[in-house]
Structure formats: structure tokens, C-alpha cells
MMTF fields as JSON, N, C-alpha, C and O atoms, coordinates in Angstrom:
{
  "mmtfVersion": "1.0.0",
  "mmtfProducer": "UNKNOWN",
  "numBonds": 379,
  "numAtoms": 380,
  "numGroups": 95,
  "numChains": 1,
  "numModels": 1,
  "chainsPerModel": [1],
  "groupsPerChain": [95],
  "chainIdList": ["A"],
  "bondAtomList": [4, 2, 8, 6, 12, 10, 16, 14, 20, 18, 24, 22, 28, 26, 32, 30, 36, 34, 40, 38, 44, 42, 48, 46, 52, 50, 56, 54, 60, 58, 64, 62, 68, 66, 72, 70, 76, 74, 80, 78, 84, 82, 88, 86, 92, 90, 96, 94, 100, 98, 104, 102, 108, 106, 112, 110, 116, 114, 120, 118, 124, 122, 128, 126, 132, 130, 136, 134, 140, 138, 144, 142, 148, 146, 152, 150, 156, 154, 160, 158, 164, 162, 168, 166, 172, 170, 176, 174, 180, 178, 184, 182, 188, 186, 192, 190, 196, 194, 200, 198, 204, 202, 208, 206, 212, 210, 216, 214, 220, 218, 224, 222, 228, 226, 232, 230, 236, 234, 240, 238, 244, 242, 248, 246, 252, 250, 256, 254, 260, 258, 264, 262, 268, 266, 272, 270, 276, 274, 280, 278, 284, 282, 288, 286, 292, 290, 296, 294, 300, 298, 304, 302, 308, 306, 312, 310, 316, 314, 320, 318, 324, 322, 328, 326, 332, 330, 336, 334, 340, 338, 344, 342, 348, 346, 352, 350, 356, 354, 360, 358, 364, 362, 368, 366, 372, 370, 376, 374],
  "bondOrderList": [1, 1, 1, 1, 1, 1, 1, 1, 1, 1, 1, 1, 1, 1, 1, 1, 1, 1, 1, 1, 1, 1, 1, 1, 1, 1, 1, 1, 1, 1, 1, 1, 1, 1, 1, 1, 1, 1, 1, 1, 1, 1, 1, 1, 1, 1, 1, 1, 1, 1, 1, 1, 1, 1, 1, 1, 1, 1, 1, 1, 1, 1, 1, 1, 1, 1, 1, 1, 1, 1, 1, 1, 1, 1, 1, 1, 1, 1, 1, 1, 1, 1, 1, 1, 1, 1, 1, 1, 1, 1, 1, 1, 1, 1],
  "groupList": [{"groupName": "MET", "atomNameList": ["N", "CA", "C", "O"], "elementList": ["N", "C", "C", "O"], "formalChargeList": [0, 0, 0, 0], "bondAtomList": [1, 0, 2, 1, 3, 2], "bondOrderList": [1, 1, 2], "singleLetterCode": "M", "chemCompType": "L-PEPTIDE LINKING"}, {"groupName": "ASN", "atomNameList": ["N", "CA", "C", "O"], "elementList": ["N", "C", "C", "O"], "formalChargeList": [0, 0, 0, 0], "bondAtomList": [1, 0, 2, 1, 3, 2], "bondOrderList": [1, 1, 2], "singleLetterCode": "N", "chemCompType": "L-PEPTIDE LINKING"}, {"groupName": "PRO", "atomNameList": ["N", "CA", "C", "O"], "elementList": ["N", "C", "C", "O"], "formalChargeList": [0, 0, 0, 0], "bondAtomList": [1, 0, 2, 1, 3, 2], "bondOrderList": [1, 1, 2], "singleLetterCode": "P", "chemCompType": "L-PEPTIDE LINKING"}, {"groupName": "PHE", "atomNameList": ["N", "CA", "C", "O"], "elementList": ["N", "C", "C", "O"], "formalChargeList": [0, 0, 0, 0], "bondAtomList": [1, 0, 2, 1, 3, 2], "bondOrderList": [1, 1, 2], "singleLetterCode": "F", "chemCompType": "L-PEPTIDE LINKING"}, {"groupName": "ILE", "atomNameList": ["N", "CA", "C", "O"], "elementList": ["N", "C", "C", "O"], "formalChargeList": [0, 0, 0, 0], "bondAtomList": [1, 0, 2, 1, 3, 2], "bondOrderList": [1, 1, 2], "singleLetterCode": "I", "chemCompType": "L-PEPTIDE LINKING"}, {"groupName": "GLU", "atomNameList": ["N", "CA", "C", "O"], "elementList": ["N", "C", "C", "O"], "formalChargeList": [0, 0, 0, 0], "bondAtomList": [1, 0, 2, 1, 3, 2], "bondOrderList": [1, 1, 2], "singleLetterCode": "E", "chemCompType": "L-PEPTIDE LINKING"}, {"groupName": "LEU", "atomNameList": ["N", "CA", "C", "O"], "elementList": ["N", "C", "C", "O"], "formalChargeList": [0, 0, 0, 0], "bondAtomList": [1, 0, 2, 1, 3, 2], "bondOrderList": [1, 1, 2], "singleLetterCode": "L", "chemCompType": "L-PEPTIDE LINKING"}, {"groupName": "THR", "atomNameList": ["N", "CA", "C", "O"], "elementList": ["N", "C", "C", "O"], "formalChargeList": [0, 0, 0, 0], "bondAtomList": [1, 0, 2, 1, 3, 2], "bondOrderList": [1, 1, 2], "singleLetterCode": "T", "chemCompType": "L-PEPTIDE LINKING"}, {"groupName": "ASP", "atomNameList": ["N", "CA", "C", "O"], "elementList": ["N", "C", "C", "O"], "formalChargeList": [0, 0, 0, 0], "bondAtomList": [1, 0, 2, 1, 3, 2], "bondOrderList": [1, 1, 2], "singleLetterCode": "D", "chemCompType": "L-PEPTIDE LINKING"}, {"groupName": "TYR", "atomNameList": ["N", "CA", "C", "O"], "elementList": ["N", "C", "C", "O"], "formalChargeList": [0, 0, 0, 0], "bondAtomList": [1, 0, 2, 1, 3, 2], "bondOrderList": [1, 1, 2], "singleLetterCode": "Y", "chemCompType": "L-PEPTIDE LINKING"}, {"groupName": "TRP", "atomNameList": ["N", "CA", "C", "O"], "elementList": ["N", "C", "C", "O"], "formalChargeList": [0, 0, 0, 0], "bondAtomList": [1, 0, 2, 1, 3, 2], "bondOrderList": [1, 1, 2], "singleLetterCode": "W", "chemCompType": "L-PEPTIDE LINKING"}, {"groupName": "ALA", "atomNameList": ["N", "CA", "C", "O"], "elementList": ["N", "C", "C", "O"], "formalChargeList": [0, 0, 0, 0], "bondAtomList": [1, 0, 2, 1, 3, 2], "bondOrderList": [1, 1, 2], "singleLetterCode": "A", "chemCompType": "L-PEPTIDE LINKING"}, {"groupName": "VAL", "atomNameList": ["N", "CA", "C", "O"], "elementList": ["N", "C", "C", "O"], "formalChargeList": [0, 0, 0, 0], "bondAtomList": [1, 0, 2, 1, 3, 2], "bondOrderList": [1, 1, 2], "singleLetterCode": "V", "chemCompType": "L-PEPTIDE LINKING"}, {"groupName": "SER", "atomNameList": ["N", "CA", "C", "O"], "elementList": ["N", "C", "C", "O"], "formalChargeList": [0, 0, 0, 0], "bondAtomList": [1, 0, 2, 1, 3, 2], "bondOrderList": [1, 1, 2], "singleLetterCode": "S", "chemCompType": "L-PEPTIDE LINKING"}, {"groupName": "GLY", "atomNameList": ["N", "CA", "C", "O"], "elementList": ["N", "C", "C", "O"], "formalChargeList": [0, 0, 0, 0], "bondAtomList": [1, 0, 2, 1, 3, 2], "bondOrderList": [1, 1, 2], "singleLetterCode": "G", "chemCompType": "PEPTIDE LINKING"}, {"groupName": "GLN", "atomNameList": ["N", "CA", "C", "O"], "elementList": ["N", "C", "C", "O"], "formalChargeList": [0, 0, 0, 0], "bondAtomList": [1, 0, 2, 1, 3, 2], "bondOrderList": [1, 1, 2], "singleLetterCode": "Q", "chemCompType": "L-PEPTIDE LINKING"}, {"groupName": "ARG", "atomNameList": ["N", "CA", "C", "O"], "elementList": ["N", "C", "C", "O"], "formalChargeList": [0, 0, 0, 0], "bondAtomList": [1, 0, 2, 1, 3, 2], "bondOrderList": [1, 1, 2], "singleLetterCode": "R", "chemCompType": "L-PEPTIDE LINKING"}, {"groupName": "LYS", "atomNameList": ["N", "CA", "C", "O"], "elementList": ["N", "C", "C", "O"], "formalChargeList": [0, 0, 0, 0], "bondAtomList": [1, 0, 2, 1, 3, 2], "bondOrderList": [1, 1, 2], "singleLetterCode": "K", "chemCompType": "L-PEPTIDE LINKING"}],
  "groupTypeList": [0, 1, 2, 3, 4, 5, 6, 4, 1, 7, 4, 4, 8, 4, 9, 4, 10, 4, 4, 4, 11, 0, 12, 12, 0, 13, 10, 6, 12, 14, 3, 1, 12, 4, 1, 0, 15, 1, 8, 3, 12, 16, 15, 4, 16, 9, 11, 6, 3, 16, 6, 7, 5, 2, 14, 6, 11, 2, 4, 16, 16, 3, 6, 2, 8, 6, 14, 14, 6, 8, 6, 13, 2, 6, 12, 6, 6, 4, 11, 6, 3, 3, 12, 15, 17, 6, 4, 12, 9, 9, 12, 2, 0, 6, 3],
  "groupIdList": [1, 2, 3, 4, 5, 6, 7, 8, 9, 10, 11, 12, 13, 14, 15, 16, 17, 18, 19, 20, 21, 22, 23, 24, 25, 26, 27, 28, 29, 30, 31, 32, 33, 34, 35, 36, 37, 38, 39, 40, 41, 42, 43, 44, 45, 46, 47, 48, 49, 50, 51, 52, 53, 54, 55, 56, 57, 58, 59, 60, 61, 62, 63, 64, 65, 66, 67, 68, 69, 70, 71, 72, 73, 74, 75, 76, 77, 78, 79, 80, 81, 82, 83, 84, 85, 86, 87, 88, 89, 90, 91, 92, 93, 94, 95],
  "secStructList": [7, 7, 2, 2, 2, 2, 2, 2, 2, 2, 2, 2, 2, 2, 2, 2, 2, 2, 2, 2, 2, 2, 2, 2, 2, 2, 2, 2, 2, 2, 6, 6, 7, 1, 7, 6, 6, 1, 2, 2, 2, 2, 2, 2, 2, 2, 2, 2, 2, 2, 2, 2, 2, 2, 2, 2, 2, 2, 2, 2, 2, 2, 1, 7, 7, 7, 6, 6, 7, 7, 7, 2, 2, 2, 2, 2, 2, 2, 2, 2, 2, 2, 2, 2, 2, 2, 2, 2, 2, 2, 2, 2, 2, 2, 7],
  "xCoordList": [-6.125, -7.126, -8.407, -8.383, -9.491, -10.803, -10.906, -10.514, -11.426, -11.524, -12.469, -12.287, -13.469, -14.379, -13.684, -13.94, -12.805, -12.03, -11.088, -10.919, -10.484, -9.603, -10.381, -9.877, -11.596, -12.422, -12.766, -12.665, -13.169, -13.493, -12.245, -12.313, -11.129, -9.863, -9.472, -8.995, -9.669, -9.365, -10.292, -9.847, -11.564, -12.52, -12.143, -12.211, -11.746, -11.31, -10.05, -9.926, -9.114, -7.902, -8.239, -7.668, -9.149, -9.549, -10.187, -9.916, -11.034, -11.681, -10.655, -10.796, -9.634, -8.565, -7.861, -7.583, -7.568, -6.922, -7.836, -7.356, -9.135, -10.075, -10.075, -10.126, -10.019, -9.966, -8.669, -8.685, -7.562, -6.285, -6.339, -5.841, -6.935, -7.065, -7.935, -7.651, -8.993, -9.858, -9.107, -9.267, -8.295, -7.523, -6.519, -6.399, -5.8, -4.819, -5.516, -5.012, -6.667, -7.423, -7.867, -7.814, -8.303, -8.722, -7.545, -7.704, -6.354, -5.168, -4.819, -4.507, -4.873, -4.545, -5.522, -5.118, -6.79, -7.783, -7.555, -7.654, -7.249, -7.04, -5.849, -5.879, -4.798, -3.607, -3.591, -2.559, -4.714, -4.882, -3.848, -3.336, -3.548, -2.637, -3.388, -2.86, -4.621, -5.442, -6.596, -7.044, -7.06, -8.103, -9.465, -9.735, -10.324, -11.657, -12.602, -13.723, -12.189, -13.017, -12.976, -13.827, -12.0, -11.867, -12.952, -13.11, -13.696, -14.794, -14.305, -14.949, -13.182, -12.651, -12.277, -12.59, -11.615, -11.222, -12.461, -12.511, -13.446, -14.687, -15.411, -15.96, -15.418, -16.071, -15.333, -15.966, -14.01, -13.243, -13.489, -13.669, -13.495, -13.741, -15.144, -15.337, -16.118, -17.487, -17.595, -18.267, -16.94, -16.976, -16.308, -16.83, -15.165, -14.489, -15.334, -15.386, -15.988, -16.862, -18.016, -18.336, -18.646, -19.787, -19.381, -20.177, -18.161, -17.702, -17.278, -17.435, -16.753, -16.231, -17.186, -17.054, -18.12, -19.002, -19.844, -20.049, -20.35, -21.112, -20.285, -20.839, -18.991, -18.144, -17.688, -17.471, -17.54, -17.007, -18.081, -17.799, -19.284, -20.342, -20.667, -20.768, -20.836, -21.113, -19.963, -20.193, -18.736, -17.589, -17.547, -17.207, -17.882, -17.869, -18.903, -18.721, -19.985, -20.997, -20.473, -20.891, -19.551, -19.051, -17.779, -17.518, -16.987, -15.748, -16.04, -16.947, -15.283, -15.481, -14.995, -14.147, -15.541, -15.147, -13.765, -13.564, -12.822, -11.453, -11.095, -9.923, -12.087, -11.848, -11.654, -12.529, -10.529, -10.262, -9.631, -9.35, -9.403, -8.752, -9.803, -10.593, -9.817, -10.775, -10.036, -9.26, -10.279, -9.61, -10.435, -10.01, -11.597, -12.463, -11.836, -12.039, -11.083, -10.435, -9.432, -9.313, -8.714, -7.76, -8.475, -8.023, -9.577, -10.342, -10.908, -10.885, -11.415, -11.957, -10.867, -11.096, -9.701, -8.595, -8.167, -7.912, -8.088, -7.73, -8.792, -8.464, -10.059, -11.141, -11.095, -11.312, -10.815, -10.736, -9.555, -9.682, -8.408, -7.263, -7.592, -7.205, -8.302, -8.69, -9.649, -9.485, -10.642, -11.597, -10.877, -11.169, -9.964, -9.204, -8.414, -8.391, -7.778, -7.023, -7.961, -7.638, -9.124, -10.098, -10.565, -10.671, -10.84, -11.315, -10.236, -10.526, -9.019, -7.939, -7.661, -7.324, -7.798, -7.44, -8.581, -8.355, -9.806, -10.884, -11.774, -12.26, -12.001, -12.926, -12.417, -13.233, -11.125, -10.691, -10.927, -11.072, -10.967, -11.227, -12.67, -12.965, -13.561, -14.979, -15.253, -16.226, -14.421, -14.671, -13.813, -13.875],
  "yCoordList": [24.388, 23.522, 23.626, 23.936, 23.363, 23.412, 22.346, 21.201, 22.704, 21.709, 20.558, 19.452, 20.801, 19.712, 18.695, 17.494, 19.19, 18.278, 17.452, 16.254, 18.085, 17.364, 16.306, 15.206, 16.635, 15.677, 14.472, 13.333, 14.71, 13.61, 12.776, 11.547, 13.432, 12.745, 11.874, 10.753, 12.38, 11.615, 10.414, 9.335, 10.587, 9.474, 8.387, 7.201, 8.778, 7.787, 7.075, 5.862, 7.809, 7.183, 6.157, 5.067, 6.493, 5.566, 4.32, 3.206, 4.501, 3.348, 2.465, 1.242, 3.069, 2.291, 1.427, 0.258, 1.981, 1.197, 0.103, -0.964, 0.339, -0.696, -1.841, -3.004, -1.541, -2.594, -3.395, -4.622, -2.713, -3.412, -4.307, -5.432, -3.823, -4.645, -5.86, -6.941, -5.706, -6.84, -7.883, -9.084, -7.433, -8.371, -9.129, -10.349, -8.418, -9.069, -10.052, -11.149, -9.661, -10.552, -11.808, -12.904, -11.66, -12.847, -13.77, -14.991, -13.199, -14.032, -14.771, -15.961, -14.069, -14.704, -15.819, -16.852, -15.625, -16.677, -17.827, -18.995, -17.496, -18.528, -19.421, -20.613, -18.858, -19.633, -20.141, -20.615, -20.046, -20.512, -19.909, -20.596, -18.639, -17.954, -17.475, -17.509, -17.031, -16.589, -17.553, -18.208, -17.622, -18.56, -17.894, -16.903, -18.429, -17.854, -18.221, -17.715, -19.072, -19.398, -18.289, -18.241, -17.407, -16.29, -15.255, -14.852, -14.829, -13.887, -12.534, -11.925, -12.058, -10.765, -10.775, -9.832, -11.83, -11.957, -12.044, -11.43, -12.787, -12.93, -11.587, -11.282, -10.79, -9.483, -8.524, -7.764, -8.552, -7.688, -8.086, -7.228, -9.38, -9.845, -9.477, -9.083, -9.6, -9.232, -7.737, -7.335, -6.911, -5.459, -5.082, -4.253, -5.682, -5.398, -5.854, -5.172, -6.994, -7.495, -6.534, -6.214, -6.069, -5.158, -3.805, -3.165, -3.368, -2.083, -2.161, -1.192, -3.291, -3.389, -4.037, -3.818, -4.808, -5.531, -4.616, -4.966, -3.459, -2.602, -2.109, -1.868, -1.959, -1.553, -2.717, -2.559, -3.886, -5.037, -5.85, -6.438, -5.897, -6.734, -6.355, -7.248, -5.065, -4.748, -5.118, -5.489, -5.019, -5.376, -6.879, -7.333, -7.652, -9.12, -9.615, -10.673, -8.862, -9.271, -9.173, -9.943, -8.226, -8.021, -8.797, -9.11, -9.113, -9.846, -11.316, -11.883, -11.936, -13.38, -14.177, -13.72, -15.362, -16.242, -16.815, -17.508, -16.519, -16.994, -18.068, -18.254, -18.763, -19.789, -19.169, -18.454, -19.43, -18.906, -17.524, -16.982, -16.944, -15.639, -14.549, -14.542, -13.625, -12.522, -11.226, -10.741, -10.671, -9.447, -8.199, -7.094, -8.353, -7.199, -6.156, -4.966, -6.526, -5.468, -4.653, -3.445, -5.3, -4.596, -3.609, -2.476, -4.031, -3.15, -1.974, -0.839, -2.239, -1.165, -0.189, 1.021, -0.689, 0.197, 1.086, 2.276, 0.526, 1.321, 2.384, 3.529, 2.015, 2.982, 4.092, 5.26, 3.736, 4.753, 5.695, 6.901, 5.16, 6.016, 6.965, 8.134, 6.457, 7.277, 8.391, 9.541, 8.054, 9.06, 10.093, 11.285, 9.656, 10.571, 11.575, 12.767, 11.095, 11.984, 12.933, 14.106, 12.424, 13.288, 14.413, 15.564, 14.084, 15.093, 16.15, 17.346, 15.718, 16.665, 17.548, 18.722, 16.993, 17.743, 18.624, 19.787, 18.083, 18.795, 19.636, 20.679, 19.241, 19.984, 21.391, 22.312, 21.616, 23.002, 23.913, 25.124, 23.354, 24.15, 24.638, 25.65, 23.919, 24.292, 25.476, 26.202, 25.681, 26.769, 27.926, 28.938],
  "zCoordList": [9.194, 8.613, 9.442, 10.633, 8.785, 9.402, 10.506, 10.284, 11.689, 12.761, 12.437, 12.944, 11.606, 11.229, 10.331, 10.419, 9.471, 8.629, 9.498, 9.273, 10.476, 11.408, 12.199, 12.424, 12.616, 13.349, 12.484, 12.94, 11.252, 10.336, 10.059, 10.015, 9.877, 9.635, 10.831, 10.652, 12.039, 13.249, 13.395, 13.784, 13.09, 13.166, 12.171, 12.495, 10.964, 9.972, 10.456, 10.284, 11.058, 11.609, 12.687, 12.705, 13.574, 14.638, 14.038, 14.487, 13.024, 12.393, 11.676, 11.661, 11.089, 10.458, 11.497, 11.234, 12.676, 13.735, 14.257, 14.639, 14.282, 14.708, 13.709, 14.111, 12.422, 11.402, 11.535, 11.44, 11.753, 11.933, 13.169, 13.136, 14.257, 15.47, 15.208, 15.723, 14.413, 14.092, 13.267, 13.489, 12.325, 11.502, 12.359, 12.243, 13.215, 14.093, 15.032, 15.271, 15.559, 16.454, 15.712, 16.269, 14.465, 13.71, 13.436, 13.438, 13.197, 13.01, 14.3, 14.274, 15.413, 16.688, 17.03, 17.564, 16.732, 16.958, 15.982, 16.359, 14.73, 13.712, 13.998, 13.69, 14.585, 14.906, 16.347, 16.823, 17.037, 18.419, 19.372, 20.255, 19.191, 20.091, 21.328, 22.439, 21.121, 22.249, 22.435, 21.494, 23.659, 24.025, 23.901, 24.579, 23.041, 22.858, 24.002, 24.047, 24.912, 26.07, 27.116, 28.005, 27.016, 27.94, 27.625, 26.472, 28.643, 28.437, 27.934, 27.08, 28.447, 28.036, 26.552, 25.825, 26.108, 24.705, 23.831, 22.766, 24.26, 23.502, 23.375, 22.317, 24.435, 24.384, 23.456, 22.724, 23.478, 22.579, 21.13, 20.266, 20.869, 19.503, 19.048, 17.898, 19.928, 19.587, 19.306, 18.356, 20.121, 19.915, 18.594, 17.849, 18.305, 17.04, 15.852, 14.829, 15.985, 14.921, 14.685, 13.54, 15.765, 15.635, 15.055, 14.369, 15.322, 14.796, 13.328, 12.586, 12.915, 11.554, 10.563, 9.359, 11.025, 10.106, 9.215, 8.052, 9.685, 8.758, 7.564, 6.492, 7.736, 6.621, 5.762, 4.561, 6.372, 5.637, 4.915, 3.871, 5.436, 4.853, 3.403, 2.562, 3.075, 1.663, 0.729, -0.422, 1.215, 0.383, 0.166, -0.927, 1.173, 1.051, 0.048, -0.554, -0.141, -1.117, -2.538, -3.402, -2.802, -4.154, -4.459, -5.621, -3.45, -3.682, -3.94, -3.332, -4.834, -5.048, -3.846, -3.079, -3.699, -2.598, -2.887, -3.885, -2.008, -2.177, -1.157, -0.83, -0.663, 0.335, 1.701, 2.19, 2.315, 3.65, 3.657, 4.726, 2.483, 2.387, 2.27, 1.326, 3.227, 3.247, 2.95, 3.773, 1.776, 1.367, 1.646, 1.311, 2.249, 2.483, 3.414, 3.173, 4.469, 5.255, 4.447, 4.647, 3.543, 2.701, 1.778, 1.612, 1.182, 0.302, 1.095, 0.62, 2.299, 3.123, 3.553, 3.569, 3.897, 4.272, 3.1, 3.288, 1.917, 0.741, 0.49, 0.18, 0.623, 0.426, 1.48, 1.158, 2.725, 3.774, 3.56, 3.773, 3.14, 2.836, 1.679, 1.699, 0.678, -0.461, -0.036, -0.443, 0.775, 1.26, 2.112, 2.022, 2.914, 3.762, 2.913, 3.218, 1.865, 0.982, 0.236, 0.044, -0.185, -0.851, 0.064, -0.36, 1.298, 2.249, 2.481, 2.478, 2.677, 2.955, 1.739, 1.891, 0.536, -0.656, -1.171, -1.504, -1.243, -1.914, -1.005, -1.444, 0.212, 1.068, 1.385, 1.411, 1.628, 1.847, 0.633, 0.797, -0.563, -1.752, -1.809, -2.446, -1.145, -1.15, -0.247, -0.454, 0.738, 1.703, 1.403, 2.1]
}
């Protein structure tokens, strides 16, 4: 396989894990498992927010308000999996 396709695929995989970490972190904060007064925890949450918000913000504008339920990470994960499959399947045909 083309090394550029592998690089793009790896970057998408890393971003998927970052989204999963952000979701788990939000659950832990929501259930008061971790202390948000801790500077280290606050910095990790801020970094995860800054990394995922550019992908989640446009999706949140289109999804209806479901109260406390945020489905935007799920929609973004499905879209990333779809893009990943498209890249693996169609890009080698172009070269």
C-alpha cells in the first residue's frame, strides 16, 4: 500500500482515539469520578477539547438539541470510519 495512504489512515486512527478519550473524560467528569480542581486533569481536558472541537462543532450545529445527550462524537466517529474506508478502497484505484 502507498505510504501516504498509510500515513493518512494512521492520523485518522489517532484522531479516533482522541475522540474516544474525550468522551470517556467527559463521562468521568460528569459522574464526579475525577477531580476538575486538579491542574493536570484540567489541562488534559482542555487539550482534548481543543483537539476535538473543530470536528464536533459543525456537527453540533446540525444535530437537534437532545438535552444532556450529545451524539456529535458518535456522528464524527461514523464519518471518520467511512472516510477511512473510502481512502483505503478508492485511492489505490487512482494510482
